[in-house]
C-alpha positions as CSV (number, residue, x, y, z in Angstrom):
1,M,0.0,0.1,0.1
2,E,2.9,2.4,0.8
3,K,4.7,1.4,-2.4
4,K,1.6,2.3,-4.5
5,T,1.1,5.5,-2.7
6,K,4.7,6.5,-3.4
7,L,4.4,5.7,-7.0
8,K,1.5,7.8,-7.4
9,I,3.4,10.6,-5.6
10,I,6.0,10.2,-7.8
11,I,4.0,9.9,-11.1
12,G,2.2,13.0,-10.0
13,L,5.2,15.0,-9.4
14,A,6.5,13.8,-13.0
15,V,3.3,15.0,-14.6
16,L,3.6,18.2,-12.8
17,V,7.3,18.7,-14.0
18,V,6.3,17.9,-17.6
19,L,3.2,20.2,-17.4
20,S,5.4,22.9,-16.0
21,V,7.9,22.6,-18.6
22,L,5.1,22.8,-21.5
23,I,3.4,25.6,-20.0
24,L,7.1,27.5,-19.6
25,L,7.6,26.5,-23.1
26,L,4.3,27.8,-24.5
27,I,4.7,30.9,-22.3
28,H,8.1,31.6,-23.8
29,F,6.4,30.9,-27.3
30,C,3.8,33.4,-27.1
31,S,5.7,35.9,-25.3
32,G,8.5,35.9,-28.4
33,K,5.5,36.1,-30.9
34,A,3.9,38.9,-29.1
35,A,7.1,40.9,-29.1
36,A,7.2,40.4,-33.0
37,V,4.0,41.7,-33.5
38,N,4.6,44.5,-31.0
39,K,7.9,45.5,-32.9
40,R,6.1,45.4,-36.2
41,L,3.5,47.5,-35.0
42,S,5.6,50.0,-33.6
43,G,7.9,50.3,-36.5
44,E,4.8,51.0,-39.0
45,Q,3.9,53.9,-36.6
46,T,7.3,55.3,-36.1
47,E,8.7,54.8,-39.7
48,P,6.2,55.4,-42.4
49,T,6.5,54.4,-45.8
50,P,8.0,57.0,-47.4
51,V,5.5,58.2,-50.6
52,V,7.4,59.0,-53.7
53,S,5.6,61.5,-55.6
54,A,5.9,61.5,-59.2
55,A,8.1,64.4,-60.6
56,P,6.3,67.2,-62.4
57,E,6.1,67.1,-65.9
58,K,8.1,69.5,-67.6
59,K,6.4,72.2,-69.7
60,A,7.5,73.0,-73.1
61,E,9.2,76.1,-73.0
62,E,6.9,79.0,-74.2
63,K,8.5,81.5,-76.6
64,P,7.6,85.2,-75.5
65,A,5.1,86.5,-78.3
66,A,6.6,88.9,-80.4
67,T,6.2,92.6,-79.7
68,K,4.7,94.9,-82.0
69,E,7.9,96.5,-82.9
70,E,9.4,93.0,-83.7
71,E,6.2,92.2,-86.1
72,K,7.0,95.3,-87.9
73,P,9.5,95.2,-90.8
74,A,12.3,97.9,-90.2
75,V,12.1,101.0,-91.9
76,T,15.0,102.9,-93.2
77,K,15.3,106.5,-93.0
78,Q,14.7,107.1,-96.6
79,E,11.6,105.1,-96.8
80,E,10.5,107.3,-93.5
81,K,11.0,110.4,-95.7
82,T,8.9,108.9,-98.6
83,D,6.0,107.4,-96.7
84,K,5.8,109.9,-94.1
85,P,5.9,113.4,-95.4
86,T,6.5,116.6,-93.2
87,P,3.3,117.5,-91.8
88,D,1.9,120.8,-93.3
89,K,2.1,123.7,-90.4
90,I,-0.8,126.4,-89.9
91,L,-0.6,129.4,-87.7
92,L,-3.1,132.1,-87.1
93,F,-1.6,135.8,-87.1
94,E,-3.4,139.2,-86.2
95,I,-2.5,142.4,-88.5
96,D,-3.3,145.7,-86.3
97,A,-4.9,148.5,-88.2
98,R,-2.8,151.1,-86.5
99,K,0.6,149.6,-87.5
100,N,3.1,149.4,-90.6
101,W,4.5,146.6,-91.8
102,Q,4.3,143.6,-89.5
103,K,6.2,140.6,-89.5
104,S,4.6,137.4,-89.3
105,G,7.4,135.2,-88.4
106,V,7.1,133.1,-91.6
107,E,10.4,133.1,-93.8
108,I,9.3,131.6,-97.0
109,T,12.1,129.6,-99.0
110,P,12.4,128.4,-102.3
111,E,10.7,124.9,-101.4
112,M,7.5,126.0,-99.6
113,K,4.1,127.1,-100.7
114,V,2.1,129.1,-98.6
115,A,-1.5,129.6,-98.7
116,I,-3.2,132.8,-96.8
117,N,-7.0,132.5,-95.6
118,F,-9.0,135.3,-94.1
119,E,-9.9,134.0,-90.6
120,K,-11.9,137.0,-89.0
121,G,-12.2,140.6,-88.0
122,K,-12.8,144.1,-89.0
123,W,-11.0,147.4,-89.0
124,T,-11.7,151.0,-90.2
125,I,-9.3,153.8,-91.5
126,G,-10.9,156.4,-89.3
127,Q,-12.7,156.0,-86.1
128,G,-16.2,157.9,-86.3
129,K,-15.4,158.8,-89.7
130,H,-15.6,155.5,-91.5
131,E,-17.6,152.2,-91.2
132,Y,-15.8,149.1,-90.2
133,V,-15.0,146.7,-93.3
134,G,-13.2,143.3,-93.8
135,I,-10.3,142.2,-95.4
136,E,-11.1,143.8,-98.8
137,G,-11.4,147.4,-97.5
138,Y,-13.5,150.3,-99.1
139,K,-14.5,150.1,-102.5
140,G,-15.0,153.0,-104.5
141,L,-13.2,155.3,-102.0
142,N,-10.5,157.7,-103.0
143,L,-8.3,158.5,-100.5
144,P,-4.4,158.5,-99.8
145,R,-2.9,155.3,-99.2
146,A,0.3,153.5,-99.0
147,Y,-0.3,151.8,-102.3
148,P,-2.5,153.8,-104.7
149,F,-3.0,150.8,-107.2
150,I,-4.6,148.7,-104.3
151,T,-7.9,149.5,-102.5
152,I,-7.7,151.8,-99.4
153,G,-8.7,149.5,-96.2
154,A,-7.6,146.3,-97.8
155,L,-5.3,143.8,-96.1
156,I,-2.0,144.0,-98.1
157,A,1.1,141.7,-97.8
158,R,4.7,141.1,-99.1
159,V,7.6,138.7,-98.9
160,G,11.0,140.3,-98.2
161,S,11.4,143.3,-100.2
162,N,9.3,142.4,-103.3
163,K,6.2,144.1,-104.5
164,A,3.1,144.6,-102.1
165,F,0.2,142.6,-103.1
166,E,-3.7,142.4,-102.3
167,V,-4.3,139.2,-99.9
168,G,-8.2,139.1,-100.5
169,K,-9.9,136.4,-98.9
170,Y,-7.4,133.7,-100.4
171,H,-3.9,134.0,-101.8
172,E,-0.9,131.6,-102.8
173,I,2.7,131.9,-102.5
174,D,4.9,130.1,-104.1
175,G,8.6,129.8,-102.8
176,S,10.2,129.5,-106.0
177,D,8.8,132.9,-107.3
178,M,9.5,134.9,-104.3
179,T,11.6,134.2,-101.0
180,G,11.8,136.2,-97.5
181,M,9.9,137.4,-94.6
182,L,6.0,137.3,-94.9
183,S,4.8,140.6,-93.6
184,F,1.1,142.1,-93.6
185,R,-0.4,145.6,-92.9
186,I,-4.0,147.6,-93.8
187,N,-3.4,149.9,-97.0
188,D,-3.8,153.5,-95.4
189,A,-1.1,156.1,-95.5
190,D,1.8,156.1,-93.0
191,S,0.5,159.4,-91.8
192,Y,-3.1,158.4,-91.3
193,L,-2.4,155.0,-89.2
194,Y,-2.8,156.9,-85.9
195,D,-6.7,157.0,-86.0
196,N,-7.4,153.6,-87.3
197,L,-9.0,150.9,-85.3
198,G,-9.6,147.5,-85.4
199,T,-7.8,143.9,-86.2
200,I,-7.9,141.3,-89.2
201,T,-6.5,137.7,-88.5
202,V,-5.5,135.3,-91.4
203,K,-4.8,131.7,-91.2
204,I,-1.1,131.1,-92.8
205,H,-1.1,127.3,-93.9
206,I,2.6,126.2,-94.8
207,V,3.7,123.4,-96.8
208,E,7.3,122.4,-97.1
């Protein structure tokens, strides 16, 4: 009886030892596997997989649009002279009835052409004695005047030292015929200019 009891005790201890060893092995195996899983999970959180972005496509280099100046063909100086003539000059000049020859500031040269147009104004050769008239003066009135062959009170002009002429409402001058300073005055005797009054304005159109 005692032998059987001892044998049971020994067998029971052996079984306990075997179970303990198995339990230890199982615990070791499970702990190792758990550590590997934790390490992997930890690695995914701390070391994210780098994202490689695709390189942007290179756009074709755009050439700057040609400016208007580049689009226009080059123009030589000679072409500019032929295609773009010098613009005409137009000026207004006022003539005082009380003054002798009055220079307009227009120096006529051989290559010039000048047109004179009446613009506005009236004058008189005697305040309180004669009515106001325009550029053509007093028709039929025979009184002393600077140029007897021209109507008294009319607007007259001359170029340089050339012969004086009546302007009228329109007159053209060709520089190939006469040159010099263009001047104006009323056709009245120099000694009677003091009692004149009024002004006449003309438009001078210069073509070079």
